[in-house]
N, C-alpha and C positions, 0 to 999 in steps of 0.2 A: 613864340618859343615856349613861353610859360604855359600856354594852352596845350601844346604838344606834350610837355612834360606831364601835365595832369592826366591826359588821355593815356599815355604810356603807363603811368602809375596805376590808373584805374584798371587797365588791361592786365597788369601784373597781379593786382589783387584778385581779379576775376579768375585768372589762370590758376593762382595758388589755391583759391577756394574750390575751384573745379577739381584740381588734383586731389585736394584733401577729401572732398566728397566722394570722388571715385575710389580713393584709397580706403575710406571707411566702408564703402559699399562692398568692395572686394574682400576686405577683412571680414565683414559680417558674413559674406557668402562662404568664405573659407571656414569660419568658425562653425556655421550651420552644417557645412559639408562634413567637417571633422566630427561633429556631434552625431550626425546621421551615420557616418561610417563606423564610429565607435559603437553606436547602438546596434548596428548590423552585426558587428563582430561579437558583441555580448550576446545578442539573440542567437547567433550561430552556435556559440559555445554552450549556451543554455539549452538549445535544442539538441545538441550533441549529447550533453550529459543527461538530458531527459530521456533520450533514447537508451543510454546506458542504464539509467534507473529502471526503465521498463524491462530491460533484459534481466537485470539483477533481481528485481522483484519477482519476475516469472520463475527464474531459476531457484530462488530461495523458497518460494511457495511450493515448488515441486519437491522440496525436502520433506514437507509434511505429506503424509499419506494416511490411509485408513487405519493403519496400525500405530503410527507414531505422529504426534503433533509436537514439534519443537517450539513453535511460537504462534501466537494468535494475531499479531499485527507487526508490521515493519514500516518505518518511515526512513527514507534515504534523502539526504540533502548534501549540498556542497557549499562550504564557506571558505573563501579564498582558495588555497590549494589543498584543503583537507576534506575528505569525505566523512560524513557522519551517518551512522546507522543506529536507529533506536528499535530494539526488538522487545516486544512484550512476550516474555517466556512462559510457556505452559508450565504449571506447577510440577508436573512429573518429569520435566527436563532441566531442572535447576541444579543437578549435582555437578560437582566440579569437573568430573571426567567428561560428562556429556557436553558441558559448555566449552571445555577446552577443544574437544573434537569439532564441535559446531563452529567455534572461532576459526580453527584452522581451515575448515571447509569453505566458509564464506570469504575468508581472506584470499585463498587461492583463486576462487571463482571471480572475485572482484578484480584481481590482477589479470585474469584472462580477458575480462571485458574491457578494462581500461587501466593503463599504467600512469595516467595523467593525474597523479596526486602525490602529495608528500607524506601524509599520514592518514591512516584509517582509524577513525575513532568509533568504537562500538560501545553502546550503552545497552545493558540488559536490565529490563524493568519487570516488576511483578504486575499482577493484574490490577493493582491500585496505583500504577504508574510511579512507583518508588524505585529508584535505581538500586539494584542489588549488586551490580558490578560494572566497571568501566575499564575498557582496554584501549590504549593508544599504540598502534602498531606502525612503525616507520615503513615506508615503501620498500626500503632495502631489505628489511627483515623478511618481508613476504617474497621479494624477488629472489633472495638467496634460497629460501625453501623451495620456491617454484622451480628454479633452475637446477636444484640438486635432487629433486624428487626422483629422477630417473636413476640416480645412484643408489636408491633404496633408503628406507627410513631408519634402519638400524645403524647405530654408530654414526649417525649423520650429525655433525656438529651444528649445522644450521637448524636442524629439527630440535636438537637439545636446547639451543639458545631460544627457540620459539617457545618451548614448554616453560623455560625459566621465565620468559616474558609473560606468558599467560598466567602464571601464578601471582604476578603482581596485581592483577585486576581484582583478586578476590578480597573482600572485606571479611575477615575471619569472625567478626562479631555478628554477622547476619545469618540467622538460622535458616533463612529461605534457600541458602545454597545447599542445604541438606534437608529437603522438605519432609513434612510429616508423612506424606504419602509413601515416600521411599522408606522412611523409618518403619512404617507399619509393615511393609513387605519384608523388611529384614528381620524385625523383631517379633512379628506375629503375636502369639499369645503370651509373651513374656510378662513378668510382673511389672516391668518398667513401662511408663507411659511414653508412647512414641514421640510426642512433642518434646518431652524432657530430653530424650536421647538426641533428637534433632538439634536442639539448642546446645547440648553438651558437645556434639560433634564439631561445632563452630568455635570452640574455645581453645585457648593455648594453655598447655600444661606448664606449671611453674614449680611443682614439687610433688613428692611421692609420700603417701601415708600407708601404713601397714597395720593390720589387726588380725587376731586369731579367734576362731570360734571355739565352742565347747567340743569335747569329744563326741564322735558320732558313729552310728552304725550304718554301713553301706550294703550289707548283705543279709541273708536270711537267718543267720545265727543270732544269739543273744548278746554277744560281746561287741563292744565298740571297736572300730577299725582304725580310727585316726582322727585328724582334725581337718577343717577347711580354713585356710588363711586367705585373707582378702587384700588384694593389691589395689590401691586407690590413687591413680594419677589425677592430680587436682589442679584446677586453675586458681588464679589469685583470689577469686570469690568463693572458693571451696567446692565448686562443682566437680563431680567425678567425671572424667573424660575417658571415653573408650579409645585410648591411644593405641596405635599399632607399634609393634616392635618385638624385641627379644628380651626374655626375662631370665635372669640368673639368680638362683636361690641357694643359699648356704645355711646349714643348720649346725650349731655348736652346742656342746653339752655345757651345763653349769656345774662346776666342780666345787665341792665343799672344801673350805679353807680353814675352818676352825670349829671349836666346840659350840660356838654360839649361833650356828646356823648361817654363817656367812658363806657366800658363793661367789665365784668369778668365772669368766669365760674360759672354757676348756678346749678340747680338741674338736676339729671339724669331723662330724659324724655322718653328714649327708650333703650332697650337692646335686643340682640338676639345672638344665637349661632347656628352654622351650620357646616356641614362637607364639605370639598373639597377633596374627595378621589376617587381613581380608575379612570376609563375612563369617568365616569359621570362628573367629575370636568372640563374636557377639553372643554365642551360646553360653559363654561363661560370665557374661557381663550383665549387671543391672545398675541403675542409677543410684541405688541406696548403698550398696556395698562394694561396687567396683567388680573386679575379676575375682571369682571364687575358685581357688585351686586346692585340690585334695592333697593332703600329706598323709600317706599311709604309714602306720608304725612299722610295717614290715619292710619299708624302704630304709629305715634308720639302722645304721650299723650298731651292733651291740657295744655298750659302753659301761663304765664302772657302776656297780650297784650303789655305791656311796654317793654318786652324783644325783642331781635332782631329776625328777620325772619331767621337769619343765626345762626348756632350752631357749637359745637365742636364734632368731631368724634374721638373716641379712638378705635383702632383695635389691638387685640392680636392674633397672628397666632402661634399655637403650632403644630410642625410637628410630624411625626410618631415616631420619636426618642425622643420626649419630649423636643426638643429645642424650645424655645419661642422667638418670635420677636414682637416688638410693634412699633406702629406709631400713631401720633396724628396730626390732622389738624383742623384749624378754631379758634385756641386760640389767634391768632393775628388778631384782628378785622380789623386792617387797611389793611389787605389783603382782601378787601371787595369782597364778592361773593364767598368765598371758598366753603361753604356747606350750601345750602338753605334747611332748614328743615321744612318750611311751606310756603304755598302760600302767596305771597306779596299782 
């Protein structure tokens, strides 16, 4: 009986060991099968996206032609659910407008090829592989623009939102976004250095300064005709920036108040408003003096003979984003000769 018990016990041990071995073997087979299946899925996804990359690279390269080169190299990759694109931008295609249009084009084309991403991250690099701008675009932002394109681009809220988003990418401190080659085309033979203007374009205006030049002759006769006053939108470091916007100028007489030659602000004797926008504004600008504006004495309304020949100029400059900057000159009469507003 004891012998039978021992045999049964040994049989049970052998059975359990056999079951355990079989279980381990099946588990190993399942694990290997799972790894193999997972690898096949990953390879399939990778191959699919590789195909998408080839399509995108071909389409993007077709944007370059014999007349225009937007970029010299592009690398496209996918990390998790985000697509990343690194473009080495050609020096003549670095302006904000060109890059915004380029961003819109490649975003829409990417969405046409594949919608399987959460975000599109675009890095723009210069020829030294320094990042000059980065843009992260959610899939939905591109989807909204893509689906609303047929409704037209004007007054399209999705398009407006996309432009707002595109402005976030720009680092205003980087002059490459307004390259020297573009500045040279715009400023040609002006006395300003194109690189200085390119750097000035990238700076933010913090305040406005104002100055008046000496009387000057603008025609063929012998008499002076007026003065040129200089509007200087400046950044925090004192750089004069060719800001775009609307200028309002008001001229006041200086009225004599006593026997000792004291003067104070009198009547408004001249006012004018004009635009400084687009490329046209640049013909009045240089980096030394800012915008030079002629003030003809013929424009000034007649005023009291007892008032000074010098007056007060008040200038308000409102930029395209409705930010206003003001400056005044001539109210301290002891700074004699500030702004001559009629012939002496």
